[in-house]
C-alpha positions as CSV (number, residue, x, y, z in Angstrom):
1,M,26.2,-1.0,-0.9
2,K,24.8,-3.0,-3.8
3,Q,22.6,-0.8,-6.0
4,F,19.2,-2.2,-6.9
5,K,17.2,-1.1,-9.9
6,V,14.1,1.0,-9.0
7,T,11.7,1.8,-11.7
8,L,10.4,5.3,-11.4
9,F,7.0,5.5,-13.0
10,A,6.9,9.3,-12.5
11,C,9.4,10.0,-15.3
12,A,6.8,10.4,-18.0
13,V,4.2,12.1,-15.8
14,T,3.6,15.7,-16.8
15,G,3.1,18.6,-14.5
16,A,-0.6,18.6,-15.2
17,A,-0.8,14.9,-14.3
18,I,1.0,15.5,-11.1
19,L,-1.4,18.3,-10.2
20,A,-4.3,16.0,-11.1
21,A,-2.9,13.4,-8.7
22,F,-3.1,15.9,-5.8
23,V,-6.7,16.8,-6.8
24,H,-8.0,13.3,-7.2
25,T,-6.6,11.4,-4.2
26,G,-9.5,12.4,-1.9
27,Q,-8.4,11.9,1.7
28,A,-5.1,10.4,0.7
29,Q,-3.2,13.5,0.2
30,T,-3.0,17.2,1.1
31,A,-2.6,20.1,-1.3
32,G,0.7,20.5,-3.0
33,P,3.6,21.3,-0.7
34,P,6.9,22.7,-2.0
35,D,8.7,20.1,-4.0
36,H,11.8,19.6,-1.9
37,P,14.0,18.1,-0.6
38,A,15.4,15.8,-3.2
39,V,17.1,12.5,-2.2
40,T,19.1,10.0,-4.3
41,V,18.6,6.4,-3.4
42,H,20.0,3.4,-5.3
43,G,20.8,5.6,-8.2
44,H,17.5,7.4,-8.6
45,T,16.5,10.9,-7.4
46,Y,13.2,11.5,-5.7
47,T,11.3,14.5,-4.5
48,P,8.0,14.5,-2.5
49,R,6.0,15.2,-5.6
50,S,7.7,12.6,-7.8
51,I,7.0,10.0,-5.2
52,L,3.4,11.0,-5.0
53,A,3.1,11.0,-8.8
54,R,4.9,7.6,-9.0
55,N,2.4,6.1,-6.5
56,M,-0.8,7.6,-7.8
57,G,-0.2,8.0,-11.6
58,T,-3.0,9.8,-13.4
59,P,-6.7,9.7,-12.6
60,E,-7.0,7.1,-15.4
61,D,-4.3,4.9,-13.8
62,Q,-6.1,5.0,-10.5
63,T,-9.3,3.5,-12.0
64,T,-8.0,1.3,-15.0
65,Q,-7.9,-2.4,-14.4
66,F,-4.4,-4.0,-14.3
67,P,-4.4,-7.5,-15.6
68,P,-5.3,-9.7,-12.6
69,H,-2.6,-12.2,-11.9
70,K,-1.3,-14.7,-9.4
71,I,1.6,-13.3,-7.4
72,I,2.6,-16.4,-5.3
73,G,0.8,-19.3,-3.6
74,N,-2.7,-18.2,-2.8
75,I,-2.1,-14.4,-3.3
76,Y,-3.5,-12.7,-6.4
77,Y,-3.5,-9.1,-7.6
78,V,-6.9,-7.6,-8.4
79,G,-6.3,-3.9,-8.3
80,T,-5.8,-1.1,-10.8
81,R,-2.6,0.3,-12.4
82,T,-1.6,2.3,-9.4
83,L,-3.9,1.2,-6.5
84,S,-3.2,-2.2,-5.1
85,S,-5.9,-4.7,-4.1
86,F,-5.0,-8.3,-3.1
87,L,-7.1,-11.4,-3.0
88,V,-6.0,-14.2,-0.6
89,V,-7.7,-17.5,-1.4
90,T,-8.4,-20.1,1.2
91,P,-10.6,-23.3,1.3
92,Q,-13.0,-21.5,3.8
93,G,-13.4,-18.4,1.7
94,N,-11.3,-15.5,0.6
95,I,-9.7,-12.3,2.1
96,L,-9.6,-9.0,0.2
97,I,-7.0,-6.4,1.2
98,D,-7.8,-2.9,0.2
99,S,-11.1,-2.0,-1.6
100,T,-9.5,1.2,-3.0
101,F,-12.0,3.9,-4.2
102,E,-15.6,3.0,-4.2
103,R,-15.8,3.5,-7.9
104,N,-13.1,0.8,-8.4
105,V,-15.1,-2.0,-6.6
106,P,-16.8,-3.2,-9.9
107,T,-13.3,-3.4,-11.4
108,I,-12.0,-5.4,-8.5
109,E,-15.0,-7.7,-8.8
110,K,-14.3,-8.1,-12.5
111,S,-10.7,-9.1,-11.8
112,V,-11.7,-11.6,-9.1
113,K,-14.1,-13.3,-11.5
114,Q,-11.5,-13.3,-14.4
115,L,-9.2,-15.3,-12.1
116,G,-12.0,-17.9,-11.6
117,F,-13.2,-16.9,-8.1
118,Q,-16.5,-15.6,-6.8
119,F,-16.7,-12.1,-5.4
120,S,-19.3,-13.4,-2.9
121,D,-16.7,-15.8,-1.5
122,I,-14.9,-12.8,0.1
123,K,-15.4,-13.4,3.9
124,I,-12.9,-10.8,5.3
125,L,-12.0,-7.3,4.2
126,L,-8.8,-5.8,5.4
127,G,-7.1,-2.5,4.7
128,N,-3.6,-0.9,4.8
129,H,-4.6,2.6,5.9
130,A,-7.5,5.0,6.2
131,H,-7.3,7.0,3.0
132,G,-10.0,7.1,0.4
133,D,-7.8,5.5,-2.3
134,H,-7.3,2.4,-0.2
135,Q,-10.5,1.9,1.9
136,E,-13.3,4.1,0.5
137,G,-14.9,1.1,-1.1
138,D,-15.3,-0.9,2.2
139,A,-19.0,-0.2,2.6
140,L,-19.8,-1.3,-1.0
141,V,-17.7,-4.5,-0.7
142,K,-19.5,-5.4,2.5
143,Q,-22.9,-4.7,0.9
144,L,-22.0,-7.0,-2.1
145,T,-20.3,-9.8,-0.1
146,G,-21.3,-9.6,3.5
147,A,-17.6,-9.7,4.4
148,Q,-16.4,-8.9,7.9
149,V,-14.5,-5.6,7.8
150,M,-11.5,-5.6,10.2
151,V,-9.5,-2.4,10.9
152,M,-6.6,-1.2,13.0
153,A,-7.8,0.6,16.1
154,E,-5.7,3.8,15.5
155,D,-7.4,4.3,12.1
156,V,-11.0,3.9,13.4
157,P,-11.8,7.7,13.7
158,A,-10.6,8.4,10.1
159,L,-12.5,5.5,8.8
160,Q,-15.7,6.5,10.6
161,A,-15.4,9.9,8.9
162,M,-15.1,8.2,5.5
163,K,-18.7,8.0,4.2
164,P,-18.9,7.8,0.4
165,G,-22.5,8.7,-0.7
166,G,-23.4,9.1,2.9
167,K,-22.8,5.4,3.7
168,E,-21.6,4.6,7.2
169,H,-18.2,3.0,7.2
170,P,-18.6,-0.6,8.4
171,I,-16.3,-1.8,11.2
172,D,-17.0,-5.4,12.4
173,K,-13.8,-6.0,14.3
174,V,-11.1,-3.7,15.7
175,L,-7.6,-5.0,15.4
176,H,-4.4,-4.2,17.4
177,D,-0.7,-4.3,16.7
178,G,0.5,-7.9,16.4
179,E,-3.0,-9.4,16.1
180,A,-3.5,-12.4,13.8
181,V,-6.4,-12.8,11.3
182,T,-7.0,-16.4,10.3
183,L,-9.3,-17.9,7.6
184,G,-8.9,-21.5,6.5
185,D,-5.3,-22.4,6.2
186,T,-4.0,-18.8,6.0
187,T,-3.0,-16.4,8.8
188,L,-2.1,-12.7,8.3
189,V,-0.5,-10.7,11.1
190,A,-1.2,-7.0,11.5
191,H,1.8,-4.8,12.3
192,L,1.2,-1.2,13.2
193,T,3.5,0.9,11.1
194,A,2.1,4.3,12.0
195,G,3.2,7.6,10.4
196,H,1.4,7.9,7.1
197,T,-1.8,7.4,9.1
198,P,-2.1,6.6,12.8
199,G,-3.2,3.1,12.0
200,C,-1.1,2.3,8.9
201,T,-1.0,-1.5,8.8
202,T,1.7,-3.7,7.3
203,W,0.5,-7.2,6.8
204,T,2.7,-10.4,6.9
205,M,1.8,-13.9,5.9
206,K,3.4,-17.1,4.6
207,A,2.8,-18.4,1.1
208,R,3.8,-21.8,-0.3
209,E,4.9,-22.4,-3.9
210,A,6.7,-25.4,-5.4
211,G,7.1,-27.0,-2.0
212,K,8.7,-24.0,-0.4
213,T,7.4,-21.5,2.1
214,Y,8.0,-17.8,1.6
215,N,7.6,-14.8,3.9
216,V,5.3,-12.2,2.3
217,V,5.2,-8.6,3.4
218,I,2.4,-6.3,2.2
219,N,3.7,-2.9,3.2
220,C,1.7,0.1,4.2
221,S,2.9,3.4,2.8
222,L,5.9,5.0,4.7
223,R,5.6,8.3,2.8
224,P,6.1,11.1,5.2
225,P,4.1,14.4,5.2
226,A,5.6,17.8,4.5
227,M,5.6,18.7,8.2
228,L,6.9,16.4,10.9
229,T,5.8,16.8,14.5
230,P,7.7,15.1,17.4
231,P,5.0,12.3,17.7
232,L,5.2,11.7,14.0
233,V,9.0,11.5,14.1
234,D,8.7,8.9,16.9
235,A,6.1,7.0,14.9
236,F,8.1,6.9,11.7
237,N,11.3,5.9,13.5
238,R,9.5,3.0,15.1
239,S,7.9,2.0,11.8
240,F,11.1,2.0,9.8
241,K,12.8,-0.1,12.4
242,L,9.9,-2.6,12.5
243,V,9.6,-2.9,8.7
244,R,13.4,-3.6,8.4
245,S,13.1,-6.3,11.0
246,L,10.3,-8.3,9.2
247,P,11.5,-11.5,7.4
248,C,10.8,-10.9,3.7
249,D,11.0,-12.9,0.5
250,V,8.1,-11.3,-1.4
251,Q,7.5,-7.6,-0.8
252,L,4.2,-6.0,-1.9
253,G,2.7,-2.6,-1.2
254,D,-0.5,-0.5,-1.2
255,H,0.7,1.1,-4.5
256,P,2.2,-1.2,-7.2
257,A,5.1,1.2,-7.8
258,Q,6.4,0.4,-4.3
259,Y,7.4,-3.0,-5.5
260,N,7.9,-2.6,-9.2
261,M,4.8,-4.6,-10.1
262,Q,4.7,-3.7,-13.8
263,E,8.3,-4.7,-14.3
264,K,7.9,-8.0,-12.4
265,Y,4.6,-8.8,-14.1
266,A,6.3,-8.4,-17.5
267,K,8.8,-11.0,-16.3
268,L,6.0,-13.5,-15.4
269,Q,5.5,-14.0,-19.2
270,N,9.0,-15.6,-19.4
271,R,7.7,-18.5,-17.2
272,G,11.0,-18.7,-15.4
273,R,11.7,-18.1,-11.7
274,N,8.9,-16.2,-10.0
275,P,10.0,-12.5,-10.2
276,F,8.0,-11.6,-7.1
277,I,10.3,-13.7,-5.0
278,D,13.0,-11.0,-4.6
279,A,14.3,-10.7,-1.0
280,A,17.1,-8.4,-2.2
281,S,14.5,-5.7,-3.1
282,C,12.4,-6.0,0.1
283,K,13.8,-2.9,1.8
284,I,14.2,-0.6,-1.3
285,E,10.9,1.3,-0.6
286,A,11.9,1.7,3.1
287,D,15.3,3.0,1.9
288,I,13.6,5.6,-0.3
289,E,11.0,6.7,2.3
290,E,13.5,6.8,5.2
291,A,15.9,8.9,3.2
292,M,13.1,11.3,2.3
293,F,11.9,11.4,6.0
294,Q,15.5,12.2,7.2
295,A,15.9,14.9,4.6
296,I,12.5,16.5,5.5
297,L,13.4,16.4,9.2
298,A,16.9,17.9,8.6
299,E,15.4,20.7,6.4
300,Q,12.8,21.4,9.1
301,Q,15.4,21.4,11.9
302,K,17.6,23.7,9.9
303,A,14.8,26.1,9.3
304,A,13.8,26.1,13.0
305,G,17.4,26.8,13.9
306,S,17.7,29.8,11.6
307,V,14.5,31.2,13.1
308,T,15.8,30.9,16.7
309,H,19.1,32.5,15.8
């Protein structure tokens, strides 16, 4: 199998920073499980804690603006160093994917304006999954823009329980697996990729650049929990199969490390071929998370077997 380079941002993260990631992720994570098993994928070794640290970084990373930039076509990055937020621009208004933490909304607004767009032009707000580091800011974004908040049905209960500062979580439209969201000349399709949350949503759309059309996949996290129940095993197996079936030229994710954003952004400065067009890397994150999922499942089954014997 061809080995693809995967940048592991966790390498320089200290134990204290890893602990801080657990403390500061709100509803996104649970308290620190044992840091095993370990898996090696495409030449890099991962543990549950290293993946979490790679995704979240430090509390500062979670709130510090990353330079806003065009990814491809009408898709722009407006998030922080480690929490993704995407702006999709259309002639009839714009779509924001992931508001992240409520405290990050002013940072997202700043990025939108630096790209030359108006925050008030956001007409639709979508999300990847019902954790605070991805959708806590929904109420504030709606308050500032009047955007319609659309969410996957299976995540409704968790979102309704998400009330920063006592604010009710807005839900204007409930979506279902395979449903399309269209604004102007752009259509996004919601794919249920449950496991990380019941309503974890992977978004697909097409983007045009230099006369060509590309398939864009905005992945929801496939990171498995420390304990897998039979329903979760079924959900993850379905989700891995679905994600691998999606046509993909440009892979994005709800954490920038899932698609090597920093490395690809650096290559943008060379003004050559768009580094985000990288079909060969589209399944790397699925490879990492499925290997971890299978290792956790095998470890769990082995432990269960030793108990029964």
